[in-house]
N, C-alpha and C positions, 0 to 999 in steps of 0.2 A: 686471766691469762687466755682462757678459751675464747672469750669475746674478742680480745685483741688479735689473736691468730686468725680467727674466722674473718674479721674485718679485712686483714691483709690478704687472706686467701681469696676473698670475694673480688678483690681487685687484681688477683694474680701477682701479688707482690711477695717475693721470697724474703724471709727474715735472714739477715747476715749470719754467717756461720758462727761467729763469736757470740751473737745473741742467742742462737739456737743452743749453744753449749750452756749458757747461763740458764736458759729455760729448763734444760734437762737436769741440771744440778739442783734447781729448785724443786722440780717434780720428784726427784729422788728423795729429797729431804722431807717431802710431804707424804711419802708412802708409809703407812702405819705398819709397825712390826707385826701386828696381828691380822693384817689384810686391809685392803681398801686404801683410800687416800683421804687426808684431811685438808681443810682449806688453807692451812699454814703449818709449818713445822711444829711438832710437839703438841698438836691439838688432836682431839678425838676424830676418828674416821667418820665420814659422812657420805651417804650414797650420792648426793648431788655433787660433792667434791670429787668423788671417785669417777663419776660420769664426766665431769669437766676435765679432770686430769687425763683420762683416757682419750677424750676427744682432742686435747692438746697434743698428745703423743701421736695420734693418727694424723693430725695436721702437720707435724714435723716430718713424718713419713719416712724415717730412716730405721734401719735395724738397730742402731745404737739406742734410738728412742724406744723402740718396741721392747728392747731387753730390760728396760726399767721395771716393767710390770711383773709382779709375782702372781702368775695365774692361779696356782693352787691356793694360795692364801686369800686371793680375791674371791674365789669360789666359796671358800669356807666362811668368809666374811658375809657374803650375800645370803648363804644358807642360815647363818645366825639371825639374820634380820627377817627371814621369811616366816609368815604365819601359815600353818597348814591345818587341815581339818582335825587331825588327831592330836594336835598340841593341847595338853591339859590346860595350859595358860599361854598367854603370849610369850614368845621366846625371850631370852636374855637373862634377867636376874629376878630375884624375889620381888622386886618392885613391880614387876609386870603383873603380879597376881591381883593388883588393884584395878586392872583394866580387862576388857573383854577382847579376845582375839578376833581378828577378821580374816578367816581363811582365804588364801590366794593373794594377800597383800604383803607389802614389805614395809618395815619400819625405815624411816629416813636416816636414823642413826640408832644406836643401842638405846632402848627405852624411849625412843622418840615417837612422833606421830607417824601414822601410816596412811598414805593416800595415793592418788593417781600419779603424782610426780615421782615418788620413790619407786613405783612399779615400772614406769617408763625408763627411768635412769638405770635401774637394775637390769632390765632386759636388754638395753643397748649394750651395757658392759658385757653381759653374758653372750650376746650375739657376736660382738667383735672378737671376744676372747675364745669363742668356739666351745662354750659349754652350755649352750641353750637347750641341748637335748637332755640335760640332767632332769630326771623326772620329779625329784623332790623340789627342785627349783621351779619347775613349770606348773606344778600341781595347783589346780583351782584358780589360776589367774584369770582365765577367760570368764569363768562364772562370776568372779569378783567384779570385773569390769562391766559385765552385763548388768549386774545389780546396781551399778552406778548410773546407768542411762535413765534420764528423767522423763517425765511426761512431755517435756518440751521437745525432746529428741536428741539434745546434746548429752554430754557426760559430765557428771559432777565429781568432786574430789572423793566423796564417800557416798554410800547409799543415802537417799532422801535429801541430798544437797541440791544446790542450784547448778544448772548447766553453765559451763564456762569454756571459752575457747581453748585456753591452755590445757585444761583437764580433758577436753574432748580430743584435742590433738594427741595428748599422751595416751589416752585410752585406745584410740583407733590405731595409732602407731604401734602400740604394744600388741594389739590383736594381730596386726599384720606380721610382726616379727614372729609371733607364735603360729601363724597360719590359721587363725581362728576368727577372722572377721565376720563369719556367718553367725556368731553368737550374739550380735546386736542387731537392732532394726536399722539397717542402713538408709532406708527410705525416709524414716523420721529424722535421722541424723542429717541427711542432705537438706531436708526442708528447713531445719533449724539453722544450719550453717549458711545457706545462701541468703537468709534474711538478716545476717549480721552486718552486711555492707550498708553504710549510711548513704543514701542516694545523693543528698545535696552536698556532701563533703567528699565522698569517694572512698574514704578509709573504712576500716572495720572497727566495730565495738566487740568487746569480749563477752558481754552478757546482754540480755534484753534490757532496753531502756538505759543503756550506758553510753558514755561519750566514745568517740573514736580514740584510738591509741595506736601509734605506729608500730609497736612491737607485735600487734596482731596481724601485721603484714605476713608474719611467718605463722604464728599460732593458728590463725584463721585461714590465711591464704594457702598454706601448705596442706590443709585438710582436703582441699579440692583435688590435689594430685594423689593424696592417700586414697581418696574415694575412687579415683581412676585406676589405681593399682588394685584395690579390692574388687573392682568390677572388670578387671583384666582388659583395661584400655577402652571401656565403654562408659566411663563416668565423665564424659566431656561432651561438648556440643561443637561439632565441626573442628575438633582438636583444641578448642579453647576451653578454659576452666569455667565453672558454673558461677562466675561473677564477672563484673566489668573490670578487666585487667588494666586497661588504660587509665580508668578513673583512679584506681589505687596508686598506680605509678605517679599520676598527676598530684595526688594528695601528698605523697612522700617527697617528691622532688620539688614541688612548689611551696609546700607549707611546713615541711619538717627539717629542712636543711638550715643549720646555723651558719651565720656569716663567718664565724671563726673556725668552722669545721665541726664535723659530727652531726648526728641527727637527734631530733627531739621527739618526745611523746606527742605533743601537739603544739601549735603556735603559742608563744609566751613562756614555754617551759625551757629549761636548760638542757643542753646536750649531755649524754652520758654514754658509756661504752655499751651498756645493755641494749638501749634503744637503737644505737647505731648498728650493733651486730644484727639484731633481729629485724630491723627495718630493711637492711641490705639483704638478709637471707630471704625475706619475703619477696623483695624486689626480684631476686634471682628466679623465684618460682613464677611470678606473674609476668616476667619478660619472655617466658617460653610457652610452647604449646605441648600437648600430649605427645610424648615420644615413647609410649609404653613398650612397644615391641623392641625398639632399639636399645632402650636403657635397661629394661627388666626381663626381657626374654633372651635377646641376643647378647646383652651386656656389652654393647659397643659404645665406648665413651669418647673415643678420639676423633670421630668424624666431624670436623668443624663445619663442613658444608651443610651437613644435616642439622647441626645445631643452629646455624644461621637461618636455614630454611624454616626452622621451628620457631624463630623469634617473633615475639609480638611486642616490639619495643615502642615505648612512647618517648618522643623527643629525639635528640641527636644520638649518634652511635656511641659517643663517649659515656652515655648513661648506662651502657651494658655492663652487667656484673657477671661473674662466673656462676654457672648453674650449680645449685646445691642439691644434694640428695634429700628428699623430703622426710625420710625416716630418721636421719641423723643430724641434719644441718651441717654436713661435711661434703666435700667434693667427692663425686662418684669414684674417680680413680683412686683417691686416697683411702676410701673405705674398702674397696676391693683389694688393694695392696696389703692393708693391715690384716684383713680377714684371711687372706691367703697365707700370710706369715704365721699367724697363730694356729691355723689349721694344720700347716706343715709342722709346726713346733710340737703340737700334740701327737702327731703320728711318729715323730722322731724320738719322743720321750720313752725310749726303751720299749716301744710297743704298748705302753700302758696309758689308758685314758685317765684323766683326772675326774671323770664322772663317777 
Protein backbone atom coordinates (compact mmCIF):
# COMPACT_ATOMS: atom_id res chain seq x y z
CA UNK A 1 0.00 0.00 0.00
CA UNK A 2 2.81 2.40 0.91
CA UNK A 3 4.60 1.63 -2.35
CA UNK A 4 1.47 2.21 -4.44
CA UNK A 5 0.68 5.54 -2.76
CA UNK A 6 4.27 6.71 -3.10
CA UNK A 7 4.32 5.81 -6.81
CA UNK A 8 1.15 7.88 -7.29
CA UNK A 9 2.54 10.77 -5.25
CA UNK A 10 5.77 10.83 -7.25
CA UNK A 11 3.65 11.61 -10.30
CA UNK A 12 1.43 14.02 -8.32
CA UNK A 13 -1.57 11.76 -8.93
CA UNK A 14 -4.28 11.96 -6.26
CA UNK A 15 -6.11 8.82 -5.25
CA UNK A 16 -9.92 9.11 -5.76
CA UNK A 17 -11.87 9.83 -2.56
CA UNK A 18 -13.62 6.46 -2.58
CA UNK A 19 -10.28 4.66 -2.88
CA UNK A 20 -8.88 6.79 -0.05
CA UNK A 21 -11.79 5.66 2.13
CA UNK A 22 -11.05 2.01 1.36
CA UNK A 23 -7.37 2.50 2.21
CA UNK A 24 -8.29 4.06 5.56
CA UNK A 25 -10.67 1.23 6.41
CA UNK A 26 -7.98 -1.30 5.67
CA UNK A 27 -5.42 0.57 7.78
CA UNK A 28 -7.86 0.71 10.69
CA UNK A 29 -8.26 -3.07 10.46
CA UNK A 30 -4.45 -3.48 10.54
CA UNK A 31 -3.90 -1.46 13.74
CA UNK A 32 -3.10 -3.93 16.50
CA UNK A 33 -5.10 -3.53 19.75
CA UNK A 34 -1.85 -3.50 21.75
CA UNK A 35 -0.16 -0.92 19.54
CA UNK A 36 1.54 -0.78 16.16
CA UNK A 37 0.25 -2.08 12.84
CA UNK A 38 0.34 -5.52 11.29
CA UNK A 39 0.87 -6.36 7.64
CA UNK A 40 -2.73 -7.60 7.37
CA UNK A 41 -5.73 -7.75 9.74
CA UNK A 42 -5.47 -10.20 12.68
CA UNK A 43 -1.71 -10.63 12.33
CA UNK A 44 1.07 -9.75 14.77
CA UNK A 45 2.23 -6.13 14.87
CA UNK A 46 5.53 -5.46 13.10
CA UNK A 47 7.76 -2.36 13.06
CA UNK A 48 8.13 -2.36 9.27
CA UNK A 49 4.35 -2.65 8.88
CA UNK A 50 3.89 0.16 11.43
CA UNK A 51 6.30 2.36 9.46
CA UNK A 52 4.56 1.54 6.17
CA UNK A 53 1.09 2.14 7.60
CA UNK A 54 2.09 5.51 9.06
CA UNK A 55 3.73 6.54 5.78
CA UNK A 56 0.53 5.62 3.94
CA UNK A 57 -1.43 7.76 6.42
CA UNK A 58 0.96 10.68 5.85
CA UNK A 59 0.53 10.26 2.10
CA UNK A 60 -3.26 10.44 2.42
CA UNK A 61 -2.67 13.70 4.28
CA UNK A 62 -6.08 14.24 5.90
CA UNK A 63 -7.10 14.63 9.55
CA UNK A 64 -9.41 11.66 9.13
CA UNK A 65 -6.40 9.57 8.16
CA UNK A 66 -4.25 10.95 11.00
CA UNK A 67 -6.96 10.07 13.52
CA UNK A 68 -6.51 6.37 12.77
CA UNK A 69 -3.28 6.27 14.77
CA UNK A 70 -3.33 5.53 18.51
CA UNK A 71 -0.22 7.47 19.55
CA UNK A 72 -0.08 6.27 23.14
CA UNK A 73 -0.29 2.59 22.23
CA UNK A 74 2.19 3.04 19.40
CA UNK A 75 4.71 4.52 21.83
CA UNK A 76 4.18 1.66 24.29
CA UNK A 77 4.62 -0.84 21.46
CA UNK A 78 7.97 0.69 20.42
CA UNK A 79 9.15 0.75 24.04
CA UNK A 80 8.40 -2.97 24.34
CA UNK A 81 10.68 -3.62 21.37
CA UNK A 82 13.53 -1.39 22.55
CA UNK A 83 16.72 -2.91 23.97
CA UNK A 84 18.31 -0.75 26.68
CA UNK A 85 21.53 -1.09 28.65
CA UNK A 86 19.87 -1.94 31.95
CA UNK A 87 17.62 -4.66 30.55
CA UNK A 88 18.58 -7.93 32.30
CA UNK A 89 17.59 -9.79 29.14
CA UNK A 90 16.16 -8.70 25.79
CA UNK A 91 12.61 -7.37 26.26
CA UNK A 92 9.38 -9.20 25.59
CA UNK A 93 8.97 -12.74 27.00
CA UNK A 94 10.81 -15.62 28.63
CA UNK A 95 11.91 -16.78 25.18
CA UNK A 96 14.20 -13.75 25.01
CA UNK A 97 16.45 -15.18 27.75
CA UNK A 98 18.04 -17.40 25.12
CA UNK A 99 19.41 -14.34 23.31
CA UNK A 100 21.78 -11.50 24.11
CA UNK A 101 20.37 -7.99 24.27
CA UNK A 102 21.83 -5.29 21.97
CA UNK A 103 21.47 -1.95 23.81
CA UNK A 104 20.18 0.84 21.58
CA UNK A 105 18.49 -1.42 19.03
CA UNK A 106 14.87 -2.37 18.36
CA UNK A 107 13.31 -5.74 17.65
CA UNK A 108 11.48 -5.87 14.31
CA UNK A 109 8.58 -7.58 16.12
CA UNK A 110 8.15 -9.20 19.53
CA UNK A 111 10.97 -11.75 19.90
CA UNK A 112 12.11 -10.98 16.35
CA UNK A 113 15.53 -10.01 15.04
CA UNK A 114 16.93 -6.56 15.75
CA UNK A 115 18.97 -4.60 13.23
CA UNK A 116 19.29 -1.27 11.42
CA UNK A 117 15.94 -1.59 9.60
CA UNK A 118 13.92 -1.77 12.81
CA UNK A 119 15.90 1.13 14.26
CA UNK A 120 15.12 3.38 11.29
CA UNK A 121 11.45 2.38 11.07
CA UNK A 122 10.97 2.97 14.80
CA UNK A 123 12.57 6.41 14.70
CA UNK A 124 10.57 7.59 11.70
CA UNK A 125 7.37 6.58 13.51
CA UNK A 126 8.52 8.32 16.71
CA UNK A 127 9.53 11.46 14.83
CA UNK A 128 6.29 11.86 12.88
CA UNK A 129 4.12 11.09 15.93
CA UNK A 130 6.14 13.56 18.03
CA UNK A 131 7.55 11.40 20.81
CA UNK A 132 11.16 11.20 19.65
CA UNK A 133 12.19 13.15 22.78
CA UNK A 134 11.27 10.16 24.96
CA UNK A 135 14.59 9.38 26.66
CA UNK A 136 13.96 5.67 27.14
CA UNK A 137 13.18 5.38 23.44
CA UNK A 138 16.33 7.33 22.38
CA UNK A 139 18.76 5.76 24.83
CA UNK A 140 21.86 4.24 23.28
CA UNK A 141 20.71 4.34 19.65
CA UNK A 142 23.57 6.52 18.41
CA UNK A 143 26.13 4.24 20.05
CA UNK A 144 24.49 1.14 18.56
CA UNK A 145 24.60 2.65 15.05
CA UNK A 146 28.22 3.74 15.48
CA UNK A 147 29.13 0.18 16.47
CA UNK A 148 27.75 -1.00 13.11
CA UNK A 149 30.01 1.20 10.96
CA UNK A 150 32.48 -1.15 9.28
CA UNK A 151 36.12 -0.81 8.25
CA UNK A 152 34.77 -0.17 4.71
CA UNK A 153 33.06 3.03 5.87
CA UNK A 154 29.43 2.04 5.33
CA UNK A 155 27.05 0.67 7.94
CA UNK A 156 26.06 -2.96 8.49
CA UNK A 157 22.85 -4.43 9.88
CA UNK A 158 24.63 -5.35 13.15
CA UNK A 159 28.16 -5.02 14.57
CA UNK A 160 30.81 -6.95 12.59
CA UNK A 161 28.56 -7.27 9.53
CA UNK A 162 29.12 -6.16 5.92
CA UNK A 163 28.42 -2.58 4.87
CA UNK A 164 25.24 -2.34 2.78
CA UNK A 165 23.49 0.60 1.10
CA UNK A 166 20.12 -0.06 2.72
CA UNK A 167 21.59 -0.35 6.21
CA UNK A 168 23.86 2.65 5.62
CA UNK A 169 20.86 4.73 4.60
CA UNK A 170 18.87 3.55 7.64
CA UNK A 171 21.76 4.22 10.01
CA UNK A 172 22.60 7.69 8.72
CA UNK A 173 18.94 8.73 8.47
CA UNK A 174 18.39 7.52 12.05
CA UNK A 175 21.34 9.57 13.31
CA UNK A 176 20.01 12.67 11.54
CA UNK A 177 16.58 12.18 13.12
CA UNK A 178 18.33 12.02 16.51
CA UNK A 179 20.66 14.94 15.74
CA UNK A 180 23.68 12.68 16.33
CA UNK A 181 25.36 12.36 12.92
CA UNK A 182 28.67 13.25 14.59
CA UNK A 183 28.79 9.78 16.19
CA UNK A 184 30.07 8.13 13.00
CA UNK A 185 33.02 8.83 10.70
CA UNK A 186 31.31 10.70 7.86
CA UNK A 187 34.45 10.97 5.74
CA UNK A 188 34.79 7.18 5.62
CA UNK A 189 31.08 6.81 4.88
CA UNK A 190 31.34 9.30 2.00
CA UNK A 191 34.27 7.42 0.48
CA UNK A 192 32.39 4.11 0.64
CA UNK A 193 29.18 5.62 -0.73
CA UNK A 194 30.61 7.41 -3.77
CA UNK A 195 32.32 4.20 -4.88
CA UNK A 196 29.02 2.30 -5.16
CA UNK A 197 28.17 3.79 -8.57
CA UNK A 198 29.08 1.37 -11.39
CA UNK A 199 30.77 3.54 -14.02
CA UNK A 200 29.96 1.53 -17.17
CA UNK A 201 26.27 1.03 -16.23
CA UNK A 202 25.49 4.23 -14.36
CA UNK A 203 23.44 2.62 -11.60
CA UNK A 204 24.32 1.74 -8.01
CA UNK A 205 25.23 -1.50 -6.33
CA UNK A 206 24.36 -2.09 -2.69
CA UNK A 207 27.63 -3.71 -1.64
CA UNK A 208 31.19 -4.08 -2.86
CA UNK A 209 31.48 -6.42 -5.88
CA UNK A 210 27.70 -6.64 -6.41
CA UNK A 211 25.57 -5.91 -9.47
CA UNK A 212 23.50 -2.76 -10.02
CA UNK A 213 19.93 -2.72 -8.75
CA UNK A 214 17.44 0.07 -9.41
CA UNK A 215 16.13 0.12 -5.83
CA UNK A 216 19.52 1.53 -4.78
CA UNK A 217 18.54 4.66 -6.69
CA UNK A 218 17.03 5.60 -3.34
CA UNK A 219 18.95 3.61 -0.73
CA UNK A 220 22.27 4.77 -2.19
CA UNK A 221 21.25 7.91 -4.06
CA UNK A 222 19.49 9.50 -1.08
CA UNK A 223 22.57 9.04 1.10
CA UNK A 224 24.15 11.92 -0.84
CA UNK A 225 21.45 14.34 0.29
CA UNK A 226 21.60 12.97 3.83
CA UNK A 227 25.33 13.75 3.82
CA UNK A 228 24.50 17.27 2.61
CA UNK A 229 22.06 17.67 5.50
CA UNK A 230 24.63 16.34 8.00
CA UNK A 231 27.21 18.83 6.68
CA UNK A 232 24.67 21.69 6.68
CA UNK A 233 24.60 22.20 2.91
CA UNK A 234 28.33 21.61 2.34
CA UNK A 235 28.14 17.97 1.28
CA UNK A 236 27.84 18.69 -2.43
CA UNK A 237 29.96 19.93 -5.37
CA UNK A 238 28.56 23.08 -6.98
CA UNK A 239 25.15 22.02 -5.58
CA UNK A 240 25.31 18.63 -7.33
CA UNK A 241 25.42 15.33 -5.41
CA UNK A 242 28.63 13.36 -5.10
CA UNK A 243 27.87 11.02 -7.97
CA UNK A 244 26.96 11.26 -11.68
CA UNK A 245 23.27 12.10 -11.42
CA UNK A 246 22.56 11.99 -15.16
CA UNK A 247 24.15 8.54 -15.48
CA UNK A 248 21.83 7.06 -12.83
CA UNK A 249 18.82 8.66 -14.51
CA UNK A 250 19.94 7.18 -17.82
CA UNK A 251 20.25 3.68 -16.34
CA UNK A 252 16.79 3.98 -14.77
CA UNK A 253 14.95 5.40 -17.77
CA UNK A 254 16.69 3.44 -20.52
CA UNK A 255 17.36 0.08 -18.87
CA UNK A 256 14.74 -0.40 -16.14
CA UNK A 257 11.39 0.59 -17.64
CA UNK A 258 9.16 -2.33 -18.59
CA UNK A 259 7.18 -2.12 -21.83
CA UNK A 260 3.93 -2.85 -19.98
CA UNK A 261 4.60 -0.43 -17.12
CA UNK A 262 6.57 -0.37 -13.90
CA UNK A 263 10.30 -0.55 -13.31
CA UNK A 264 12.60 -3.52 -12.89
CA UNK A 265 15.65 -4.34 -10.79
CA UNK A 266 17.80 -4.68 -13.92
CA UNK A 267 17.22 -5.68 -17.56
CA UNK A 268 15.64 -9.15 -18.03
CA UNK A 269 13.87 -8.95 -14.63
CA UNK A 270 10.12 -8.48 -14.09
CA UNK A 271 8.64 -5.21 -12.77
CA UNK A 272 7.28 -5.01 -9.23
CA UNK A 273 5.89 -2.35 -6.90
CA UNK A 274 8.94 -2.28 -4.64
CA UNK A 275 11.45 -1.54 -7.40
CA UNK A 276 9.06 0.87 -9.10
CA UNK A 277 8.61 2.81 -5.85
CA UNK A 278 12.28 3.06 -4.92
CA UNK A 279 13.49 3.64 -8.48
CA UNK A 280 11.18 6.66 -8.73
CA UNK A 281 12.05 7.84 -5.22
CA UNK A 282 15.73 7.81 -6.13
CA UNK A 283 14.97 9.50 -9.42
CA UNK A 284 13.34 12.34 -7.51
CA UNK A 285 16.54 12.87 -5.49
CA UNK A 286 18.94 12.71 -8.45
CA UNK A 287 16.82 15.10 -10.57
CA UNK A 288 17.49 17.88 -8.08
CA UNK A 289 20.42 19.82 -6.68
CA UNK A 290 21.19 20.85 -3.13
CA UNK A 291 18.49 23.14 -1.72
CA UNK A 292 19.61 22.86 1.88
CA UNK A 293 18.77 26.38 3.07
CA UNK A 294 15.38 26.48 1.41
CA UNK A 295 14.23 22.97 2.37
CA UNK A 296 15.84 22.41 5.77
CA UNK A 297 16.51 25.88 7.21
CA UNK A 298 13.72 28.10 5.85
CA UNK A 299 11.41 25.10 5.26
CA UNK A 300 9.97 26.61 2.09
CA UNK A 301 8.51 23.86 -0.07
CA UNK A 302 6.09 25.64 -2.39
CA UNK A 303 8.45 27.76 -4.52
CA UNK A 304 8.18 25.94 -7.85
CA UNK A 305 10.54 28.38 -9.57
CA UNK A 306 13.28 27.52 -7.09
CA UNK A 307 12.55 23.82 -7.61
CA UNK A 308 12.85 24.24 -11.37
CA UNK A 309 16.11 26.15 -10.99
CA UNK A 310 17.49 23.33 -8.85
CA UNK A 311 16.62 20.60 -11.37
CA UNK A 312 19.28 18.45 -12.97
CA UNK A 313 17.00 16.61 -15.35
CA UNK A 314 18.17 14.01 -17.87
CA UNK A 315 15.96 13.73 -20.96
CA UNK A 316 12.61 15.39 -21.56
CA UNK A 317 10.54 17.40 -19.06
CA UNK A 318 8.00 14.55 -18.80
CA UNK A 319 10.64 12.53 -16.92
CA UNK A 320 10.36 14.85 -13.91
CA UNK A 321 8.94 13.35 -10.72
CA UNK A 322 7.92 15.02 -7.47
CA UNK A 323 10.84 15.59 -5.09
CA UNK A 324 10.83 13.32 -2.03
CA UNK A 325 12.18 14.09 1.42
CA UNK A 326 15.34 11.95 1.73
CA UNK A 327 14.72 11.12 5.41
CA UNK A 328 11.25 9.64 4.88
CA UNK A 329 10.69 8.99 1.16
CA UNK A 330 7.58 11.16 1.40
CA UNK A 331 6.81 14.57 -0.06
CA UNK A 332 8.16 17.46 2.05
CA UNK A 333 4.79 19.21 2.40
CA UNK A 334 3.01 16.04 3.57
CA UNK A 335 5.65 15.31 6.19
CA UNK A 336 5.40 18.84 7.61
CA UNK A 337 1.60 18.71 7.66
CA UNK A 338 1.50 15.39 9.53
CA UNK A 339 4.18 16.41 12.04
CA UNK A 340 2.38 19.67 12.75
CA UNK A 341 -0.88 17.79 13.37
CA UNK A 342 0.62 15.30 15.84
CA UNK A 343 2.60 18.03 17.64
CA UNK A 344 -0.60 20.02 18.09
CA UNK A 345 -2.45 16.89 19.18
CA UNK A 346 0.04 16.26 21.96
CA UNK A 347 -0.26 19.83 23.24
CA UNK A 348 -4.07 19.61 23.21
CA UNK A 349 -4.14 16.33 25.16
CA UNK A 350 -5.10 17.95 28.47
CA UNK A 351 -1.65 19.49 28.67
CA UNK A 352 -0.19 16.03 29.33
CA UNK A 353 2.63 14.59 27.21
CA UNK A 354 2.69 10.89 26.36
CA UNK A 355 6.45 10.88 27.04
